[in-house]
N, C-alpha and C positions, 0 to 999 in steps of 0.2 A: 756920203756912204755908197759904196758900188750895190747896184742891183743885182740881185739872184737871179740867176738864168730860169726863166719859166720853163724850160723843158724838164729842169732838177727837181721839180718841186712834186710832181705827180707821184713817186715812189719811192719807197725808202729801199737801201741798200740792200742785198742779200748779204747774209752773215754765215747760213749755214751751209759749210763746207769744210771738207778732212782732206784736201788734196797737199801731196807731199813735194815741196819744190825741190828742183833738180840740182837750183844753180848752189852758188854760196855768195857771201856778202865780202866784200872789202871798200874801199875809201877810195875816192878820185874827188878832187878838186873838194875837197872839203865836206864831203858827203857821202853817207852809207850808202853803195849802190848794190842791187841782185844782178847777178853775173851768171850766165847762162849760156853753155857752149854747142850742145845737142853732141854730136860725136863725131867733128869735123878732124881730119888729121892734120891739116892745113886752114885756116882760117884766113877767109877773103872777101867775108861779107861782115858787115855790120850794121845793129841796129841800135838806136837808145829810144827806148820808150818812155812817154811822161803819161803819168795816170791820172785818174780824176780826182778831187778834190778829197777823196774818203783814203787816199793814200796807198799802202803795199794790200792789199785785198788780194785773198787766195786767186782770184778769176784773172786777175791782173797779170799776178805770178805764172798761172797756167798757160796764159796767153803769148808770154814771152818764152816760156818754153818751147811751146807746141812752133811757133816762130823759129828760135834757133834751131829744131831737130828739124823742119820743114826746109827752110833754107839754108841749111846746115853753115850757119852765122852766126857769131858772138851777139848776145844782146843784152843791153845795161837798162836796168830801169832802175835811175836814180831816186832817193828818198828826199824829194825838195823840202817835204816840211818837216824833215827830223822827227820824224817818231811822230807827230804832231798834226794830224789830219782833222778834219773837219768832222768833231764827232757824229756818230752815224745817228744817235738819238735825237739830233735837231731836225732831221729830217725827215717825213717834208716839214718846211718852214710854214706851219702852220698857225703860228701865234706871233705877235707883234715882237716878243723876246727872240721867239727863233731867226724872225726876219733879221733883227739886230746880229746877232749873232754871226748869222752867215755871210752879212755883209761885211761886217767888219774883218773876218777871216778872208773874203778874195782881197779886201782892198788892201791887207797887210800880208798876214803870210803868204796869201795867193797871189799877189800881183802882178799879173803877167808880166811886164816889163823886167822884173827884177828876175823872176824864174826864167825868162828867154836868155836871161846874159848867163845863170846858171847852168843853162841847156849848151850853150856855146862854150863854158869854160870845161863842159865834162867833154864835149865833144873835141876839143882842144889835146886833153889828157888823154883821150882815150886813141887820139891817134898816135900818139907816142908810147901807148904801152902796147897798142896792138901794132908794131908794124908791117905786117901780113896781110893785114885788111887794104883790099884794093879801091875801099868805097863807103861810106855810113850815110845811111839813111835815117830818118826821123819817123815816128809816129804818137799822136796821141788820142786819149779818149775823153771826150768830153772838153774839160777845162783845160786839159792838156793838148786838145787840137787847138785852140787858141795860140797856145804857146809854139807849137810846132810849125804854124803860120806864120807867124812873127819870126821865126827864126829860119824861115825857107825864101828872104828875098834877097836884094842885091849883097853880096859877098857872103851868102851863106855857104857853111862850110861839107854841106849836104847834098849827096849826087839825086836823091829822091826824099820825099816825106809823103804823111798822109794822116787820116784822122779817122775815127769811126765815131757816131753821134757827137757830133761837134757842139762844142757849146760858144755862147758869146758870137755868133756869127756877125762878120761884117765884110761887106763887098770890097771894102777899101783893101783890107787883107786878103782877098784872092787876086786882086789887081796886081799887088806887087809880088807875087810869087814868081821867081825865076826858076825853078826845077819842078818834073815833074810831079804831081802832086794828087794822091788818090783823097777820095772822099767817099765816105759809106754813111749815107744818112739812113735813119731809124725813120718812123713814120712820125715823129713830134720832137724835132731839133728847132723848133724855131717858128715862127710866124709862116705862113705859106709865100706870102709876098719876100720875106727875106730869105727864105729859105730858094726861092725861084731865083733870085738875083743874084747869089752867090752861084747856084748851080749855073746859071749862066755865063757868068764870067769864066768858071772852070772849063765850061764846055767848049768855050771858044778857042782853046786851043787842046789840039789834040793828044796832046804828050800826055794831057791829066784823065783820070778815070774816077768815073762818076757812077754811083749805085743806091738807088734807094729801098733799101730793107724794109718791105709795106707792110711785113708784119711782128717786126718788131719795136718794142719799147725803146725809148732813150735808154740808155746806159747799158744794152744787152750784151755788150763785150768788157764792160768795166765791172763796177762793185754791184750794180745793178742784174748781173748775168744771172738769170737763174737755172741751176743747173738740174732741177726738178722736173721743168719745161724741157720734153724732146725736140720741140720744136726752137727752145732758144740755143739747146745743145747743138743743133746741126747748124744753125745760122751762125751761132759761136765759132764754130769750125770751119764754117764757110768764110765766114771776114778773117 
């Protein structure tokens, strides 16, 4: 059974939020996809967001809308889990039953290899649908950061990629990157040793961007974003 990322176990997801999405939903590559475009007259930039294991949460949707507006880009957020993300009720996984449920979900519905293939399928259809886009990038939150890293090696269709509060860090993933990668760490994304070696690999290439948000918890850009905290809102907007 797959192990649960320890950084994901400390806090429950924030659910008190009444954000009204600015985009719409369409189907691409067999998945329901949230699509937001800001207000550009001609779209030349495209991004594909990969959410965390809690799925299409309001905080994640708001982040996509902010990126679309600020970058004048089309931003797609596929629903990889088809409306059945990991239930909020099992976090933190502090019982054997909850740990079992989380592990089975990560090994099954959220298996990273399978979902990396889904991301690449979405990218292929997105290039066909949005012919004016000159370059595509991808970003991932926690679990999604693992997927974007795996999709950013040899033969990647993306020009750049990145992650915020990455999950399931592996040095070899960073070593295989072939495009510029932006990594925004929180204060608790893994063991200090693992974070250090991952960061060292990234910093060895000047095209990569690495920053640690030392006051932020794991998940501050995703389902655990707490918009009742002024500090979290400020760092969410900065990220």
